[in-house]
NUBAGU-429167 format. One record per atom (N, C-alpha, C): x, y, z; atom name; residue in one letter. Coordinates in nm, 4 decimals, always signed. Layout:
N
SEVEX       xx       yy       zz atom res
SEVEX        X        Y        Z   CA   a
...
END
This chain:
83
SEVEX       xx       yy       zz atom res
SEVEX  +0.0844  -0.1188  +0.0000    N   m
SEVEX  +0.0000  +0.0000  +0.0000   CA   m
SEVEX  +0.0887  +0.1247  +0.0000    C   m
SEVEX  +0.0489  +0.2234  -0.0743    N   i
SEVEX  +0.1253  +0.3470  -0.0859   CA   i
SEVEX  +0.0704  +0.4491  +0.0143    C   i
SEVEX  +0.1613  +0.5145  +0.0865    N   d
SEVEX  +0.1133  +0.6149  +0.1822   CA   d
SEVEX  +0.0891  +0.7478  +0.1112    C   d
SEVEX  +0.0250  +0.8395  +0.1815    N   e
SEVEX  -0.0157  +0.9663  +0.1211   CA   e
SEVEX  +0.1032  +1.0490  +0.0725    C   e
SEVEX  +0.2125  +1.0495  +0.1478    N   t
SEVEX  +0.3311  +1.1254  +0.1068   CA   t
SEVEX  +0.3876  +1.0702  -0.0233    C   t
SEVEX  +0.4001  +0.9387  -0.0306    N   m
SEVEX  +0.4514  +0.8767  -0.1529   CA   m
SEVEX  +0.3607  +0.9044  -0.2713    C   m
SEVEX  +0.2303  +0.9058  -0.2475    N   l
SEVEX  +0.1351  +0.9336  -0.3546   CA   l
SEVEX  +0.1578  +1.0742  -0.4098    C   l
SEVEX  +0.1729  +1.1733  -0.3224    N   w
SEVEX  +0.1956  +1.3117  -0.3672   CA   w
SEVEX  +0.3281  +1.3251  -0.4399    C   w
SEVEX  +0.4293  +1.2512  -0.3963    N   e
SEVEX  +0.5582  +1.2547  -0.4661   CA   e
SEVEX  +0.5446  +1.1983  -0.6074    C   e
SEVEX  +0.4714  +1.0898  -0.6211    N   e
SEVEX  +0.4494  +1.0308  -0.7534   CA   e
SEVEX  +0.3686  +1.1248  -0.8418    C   e
SEVEX  +0.2666  +1.1879  -0.7847    N   i
SEVEX  +0.1862  +1.2837  -0.8611   CA   i
SEVEX  +0.2738  +1.3991  -0.9094    C   i
SEVEX  +0.3614  +1.4484  -0.8231    N   l
SEVEX  +0.4521  +1.5567  -0.8598   CA   l
SEVEX  +0.5422  +1.5155  -0.9762    C   l
SEVEX  +0.5965  +1.3958  -0.9711    N   g
SEVEX  +0.6808  +1.3470  -1.0801   CA   g
SEVEX  +0.6045  +1.3327  -1.2111    C   g
SEVEX  +0.4855  +1.2765  -1.2046    N   w
SEVEX  +0.4037  +1.2622  -1.3243   CA   w
SEVEX  +0.3600  +1.3982  -1.3781    C   w
SEVEX  +0.3289  +1.4913  -1.2876    N   y
SEVEX  +0.2956  +1.6273  -1.3303   CA   y
SEVEX  +0.4102  +1.6841  -1.4136    C   y
SEVEX  +0.5325  +1.6697  -1.3628    N   g
SEVEX  +0.6490  +1.7219  -1.4329   CA   g
SEVEX  +0.6602  +1.6668  -1.5734    C   g
SEVEX  +0.6457  +1.5365  -1.5864    N   m
SEVEX  +0.6563  +1.4736  -1.7174   CA   m
SEVEX  +0.5459  +1.5215  -1.8104    C   m
SEVEX  +0.4248  +1.5273  -1.7599    N   i
SEVEX  +0.3107  +1.5658  -1.8431   CA   i
SEVEX  +0.3226  +1.7105  -1.8914    C   i
SEVEX  +0.3605  +1.8029  -1.8030    N   v
SEVEX  +0.3639  +1.9430  -1.8466   CA   v
SEVEX  +0.4825  +1.9729  -1.9384    C   v
SEVEX  +0.5948  +1.9062  -1.9200    N   i
SEVEX  +0.7071  +1.9284  -2.0123   CA   i
SEVEX  +0.6728  +1.8747  -2.1511    C   i
SEVEX  +0.6196  +1.7547  -2.1569    N   v
SEVEX  +0.5805  +1.6988  -2.2865   CA   v
SEVEX  +0.4653  +1.7799  -2.3464    C   v
SEVEX  +0.3716  +1.8199  -2.2619    N   g
SEVEX  +0.2597  +1.9014  -2.3094   CA   g
SEVEX  +0.3052  +2.0347  -2.3648    C   g
SEVEX  +0.3978  +2.0998  -2.2963    N   a
SEVEX  +0.4500  +2.2283  -2.3432   CA   a
SEVEX  +0.5219  +2.2105  -2.4774    C   a
SEVEX  +0.5995  +2.1060  -2.4893    N   y
SEVEX  +0.6702  +2.0780  -2.6152   CA   y
SEVEX  +0.5703  +2.0530  -2.7282    C   y
SEVEX  +0.4667  +1.9771  -2.6988    N   f
SEVEX  +0.3612  +1.9501  -2.7965   CA   f
SEVEX  +0.2960  +2.0806  -2.8423    C   f
SEVEX  +0.2583  +2.1644  -2.7464    N   l
SEVEX  +0.1907  +2.2899  -2.7789   CA   l
SEVEX  +0.2776  +2.3822  -2.8643    C   l
SEVEX  +0.4057  +2.3896  -2.8328    N   v
SEVEX  +0.4976  +2.4719  -2.9130   CA   v
SEVEX  +0.5193  +2.4099  -3.0505    C   v
SEVEX  +0.5357  +2.2798  -3.0554    N   s
SEVEX  +0.5628  +2.2115  -3.1823   CA   s
SEVEX  +0.4491  +2.2258  -3.2822    C   s
SEVEX  +0.3271  +2.2366  -3.2334    N   f
SEVEX  +0.2125  +2.2476  -3.3219   CA   f
SEVEX  +0.1557  +2.3889  -3.3293    C   f
SEVEX  +0.2367  +2.4865  -3.2839    N   g
SEVEX  +0.2005  +2.6262  -3.2989   CA   g
SEVEX  +0.0863  +2.6736  -3.2101    C   g
SEVEX  +0.0583  +2.6012  -3.1039    N   l
SEVEX  -0.0504  +2.6382  -3.0139   CA   l
SEVEX  -0.0035  +2.7241  -2.8974    C   l
SEVEX  +0.1278  +2.7361  -2.8838    N   l
SEVEX  +0.1877  +2.8150  -2.7761   CA   l
SEVEX  +0.3190  +2.8706  -2.8278    C   l
SEVEX  +0.3475  +2.9940  -2.7944    N   l
SEVEX  +0.4724  +3.0558  -2.8388   CA   l
SEVEX  +0.5858  +3.0230  -2.7422    C   l
SEVEX  +0.7024  +2.9990  -2.7975    N   v
SEVEX  +0.8186  +2.9639  -2.7164   CA   v
SEVEX  +0.8607  +3.0792  -2.6253    C   v
SEVEX  +0.8291  +3.2017  -2.6645    N   d
SEVEX  +0.8671  +3.3161  -2.5815   CA   d
SEVEX  +0.7526  +3.3645  -2.4918    C   d
SEVEX  +0.6594  +3.2734  -2.4603    N   s
SEVEX  +0.5507  +3.3085  -2.3691   CA   s
SEVEX  +0.5883  +3.2693  -2.2261    C   s
SEVEX  +0.5350  +3.3452  -2.1334    N   i
SEVEX  +0.5570  +3.3135  -1.9912   CA   i
SEVEX  +0.5008  +3.1745  -1.9599    C   i
SEVEX  +0.3836  +3.1429  -2.0150    N   l
SEVEX  +0.3212  +3.0130  -1.9865   CA   l
SEVEX  +0.4132  +2.8977  -2.0241    C   l
SEVEX  +0.4742  +2.9053  -2.1410    N   y
SEVEX  +0.5653  +2.7988  -2.1844   CA   y
SEVEX  +0.6799  +2.7817  -2.0855    C   y
SEVEX  +0.7376  +2.8917  -2.0435    N   q
SEVEX  +0.8508  +2.8849  -1.9509   CA   q
SEVEX  +0.8079  +2.8388  -1.8112    C   q
SEVEX  +0.6898  +2.8792  -1.7674    N   v
SEVEX  +0.6393  +2.8336  -1.6373   CA   v
SEVEX  +0.6120  +2.6829  -1.6412    C   v
SEVEX  +0.5554  +2.6358  -1.7510    N   l
SEVEX  +0.5338  +2.4909  -1.7644   CA   l
SEVEX  +0.6669  +2.4170  -1.7588    C   l
SEVEX  +0.7673  +2.4682  -1.8291    N   n
SEVEX  +0.8995  +2.4055  -1.8260   CA   n
SEVEX  +0.9604  +2.4086  -1.6860    C   n
SEVEX  +0.9513  +2.5221  -1.6194    N   a
SEVEX  +1.0110  +2.5352  -1.4859   CA   a
SEVEX  +0.9419  +2.4443  -1.3847    C   a
SEVEX  +0.8092  +2.4455  -1.3827    N   t
SEVEX  +0.7390  +2.3630  -1.2832   CA   t
SEVEX  +0.7509  +2.2148  -1.3161    C   t
SEVEX  +0.7504  +2.1831  -1.4453    N   g
SEVEX  +0.7691  +2.0436  -1.4846   CA   g
SEVEX  +0.9072  +1.9921  -1.4458    C   g
SEVEX  +1.0074  +2.0724  -1.4721    N   a
SEVEX  +1.1446  +2.0343  -1.4364   CA   a
SEVEX  +1.1598  +2.0207  -1.2852    C   a
SEVEX  +1.0951  +2.1082  -1.2110    N   a
SEVEX  +1.1024  +2.0999  -1.0642   CA   a
SEVEX  +1.0404  +1.9691  -1.0149    C   a
SEVEX  +0.9281  +1.9306  -1.0740    N   g
SEVEX  +0.8639  +1.8050  -1.0348   CA   g
SEVEX  +0.9507  +1.6843  -1.0647    C   g
SEVEX  +1.0095  +1.6806  -1.1824    N   i
SEVEX  +1.0962  +1.5683  -1.2189   CA   i
SEVEX  +1.2245  +1.5701  -1.1368    C   i
SEVEX  +1.2780  +1.6889  -1.1117    N   f
SEVEX  +1.3973  +1.7019  -1.0273   CA   f
SEVEX  +1.3708  +1.6398  -0.8894    C   f
SEVEX  +1.2595  +1.6771  -0.8293    N   y
SEVEX  +1.2282  +1.6284  -0.6949   CA   y
SEVEX  +1.2174  +1.4762  -0.6915    C   y
SEVEX  +1.1366  +1.4200  -0.7795    N   i
SEVEX  +1.1147  +1.2751  -0.7749   CA   i
SEVEX  +1.2416  +1.1996  -0.8141    C   i
SEVEX  +1.3215  +1.2572  -0.9043    N   s
SEVEX  +1.4461  +1.1913  -0.9453   CA   s
SEVEX  +1.5431  +1.1794  -0.8282    C   s
SEVEX  +1.5619  +1.2885  -0.7549    N   f
SEVEX  +1.6536  +1.2820  -0.6417   CA   f
SEVEX  +1.5961  +1.1991  -0.5277    C   f
SEVEX  +1.4648  +1.2008  -0.5121    N   k
SEVEX  +1.4004  +1.1182  -0.4098   CA   k
SEVEX  +1.4273  +0.9701  -0.4373    C   k
SEVEX  +1.4263  +0.9337  -0.5649    N   k
SEVEX  +1.4489  +0.7941  -0.6042   CA   k
SEVEX  +1.5954  +0.7657  -0.6367    C   k
SEVEX  +1.6811  +0.8638  -0.6109    N   r
SEVEX  +1.8254  +0.8516  -0.6344   CA   r
SEVEX  +1.8596  +0.8250  -0.7812    C   r
SEVEX  +1.7833  +0.8873  -0.8689    N   a
SEVEX  +1.8108  +0.8828  -1.0128   CA   a
SEVEX  +1.8733  +1.0175  -1.0468    C   a
SEVEX  +2.0040  +1.0264  -1.0288    N   y
SEVEX  +2.0716  +1.1557  -1.0309   CA   y
SEVEX  +2.0864  +1.2174  -1.1698    C   y
SEVEX  +2.0988  +1.1366  -1.2748    N   q
SEVEX  +2.1149  +1.1938  -1.4087   CA   q
SEVEX  +1.9899  +1.2727  -1.4511    C   q
SEVEX  +1.8703  +1.2154  -1.4428    N   p
SEVEX  +1.7536  +1.2975  -1.4782   CA   p
SEVEX  +1.7321  +1.4116  -1.3796    C   p
SEVEX  +1.7735  +1.3936  -1.2552    N   g
SEVEX  +1.7642  +1.5018  -1.1573   CA   g
SEVEX  +1.8527  +1.6189  -1.1961    C   g
SEVEX  +1.9761  +1.5897  -1.2344    N   a
SEVEX  +2.0688  +1.6959  -1.2763   CA   a
SEVEX  +2.0199  +1.7632  -1.4041    C   a
SEVEX  +1.9740  +1.6835  -1.5004    N   l
SEVEX  +1.9195  +1.7391  -1.6244   CA   l
SEVEX  +1.8062  +1.8365  -1.5943    C   l
SEVEX  +1.7177  +1.7990  -1.5059    N   n
SEVEX  +1.6026  +1.8838  -1.4765   CA   n
SEVEX  +1.6371  +2.0018  -1.3875    C   n
SEVEX  +1.7430  +1.9932  -1.3104    N   a
SEVEX  +1.7912  +2.1106  -1.2367   CA   a
SEVEX  +1.8380  +2.2158  -1.3371    C   a
SEVEX  +1.9105  +2.1720  -1.4396    N   i
SEVEX  +1.9567  +2.2632  -1.5447   CA   i
SEVEX  +1.8379  +2.3166  -1.6238    C   i
SEVEX  +1.7443  +2.2294  -1.6577    N   w
SEVEX  +1.6240  +2.2678  -1.7319   CA   w
SEVEX  +1.5474  +2.3754  -1.6547    C   w
SEVEX  +1.5347  +2.3571  -1.5235    N   f
SEVEX  +1.4673  +2.4527  -1.4367   CA   f
SEVEX  +1.5378  +2.5886  -1.4387    C   f
SEVEX  +1.6706  +2.5863  -1.4277    N   m
SEVEX  +1.7473  +2.7111  -1.4264   CA   m
SEVEX  +1.7319  +2.7870  -1.5585    C   m
SEVEX  +1.7359  +2.7154  -1.6685    N   i
SEVEX  +1.7178  +2.7789  -1.7992   CA   i
SEVEX  +1.5798  +2.8441  -1.8070    C   i
SEVEX  +1.4777  +2.7729  -1.7647    N   a
SEVEX  +1.3413  +2.8269  -1.7674   CA   a
SEVEX  +1.3293  +2.9485  -1.6757    C   a
SEVEX  +1.3935  +2.9425  -1.5603    N   l
SEVEX  +1.3886  +3.0548  -1.4667   CA   l
SEVEX  +1.4530  +3.1792  -1.5268    C   l
SEVEX  +1.5681  +3.1635  -1.5897    N   v
SEVEX  +1.6349  +3.2765  -1.6555   CA   v
SEVEX  +1.5466  +3.3309  -1.7682    C   v
SEVEX  +1.4850  +3.2421  -1.8438    N   a
SEVEX  +1.3962  +3.2850  -1.9521   CA   a
SEVEX  +1.2772  +3.3632  -1.8973    C   a
SEVEX  +1.2202  +3.3188  -1.7857    N   i
SEVEX  +1.1079  +3.3895  -1.7234   CA   i
SEVEX  +1.1507  +3.5295  -1.6813    C   i
SEVEX  +1.2657  +3.5395  -1.6164    N   v
SEVEX  +1.3156  +3.6707  -1.5738   CA   v
SEVEX  +1.3356  +3.7610  -1.6951    C   v
SEVEX  +1.3962  +3.7088  -1.7982    N   r
SEVEX  +1.4203  +3.7892  -1.9194   CA   r
SEVEX  +1.2892  +3.8363  -1.9809    C   r
SEVEX  +1.1885  +3.7508  -1.9828    N   l
SEVEX  +1.0586  +3.7897  -2.0387   CA   l
SEVEX  +0.9911  +3.8962  -1.9517    C   l
SEVEX  +1.0095  +3.8878  -1.8230    N   l
SEVEX  +0.9460  +3.9839  -1.7316   CA   l
SEVEX  +1.0115  +4.1211  -1.7360    C   l
SEVEX  +1.1407  +4.1280  -1.7668    N   i
SEVEX  +1.2090  +4.2582  -1.7664   CA   i
SEVEX  +1.2100  +4.3242  -1.9043    C   i
SEVEX  +1.1554  +4.2598  -2.0044    N   q
SEVEX  +1.1516  +4.3191  -2.1400   CA   q
SEVEX  +1.0597  +4.4376  -2.1428    C   q
END
């Protein structure tokens, strides 16, 4: 049986995967602009979710990848906000 904490951790990881793939899908088919705040927020929150679950499960390579992905999205968000 899975406890409530583990369930929320799994949901967070799945959220990350879904929103990153969803954001890529939306941009690839012209439904979302790459320079939109929404696209970058989806990338940042998705990367944060995957980062968390990856390190929780000691899967360090995807954790490191998503830490970098998160930082890139964060810089992009800041740049979009100061334009």
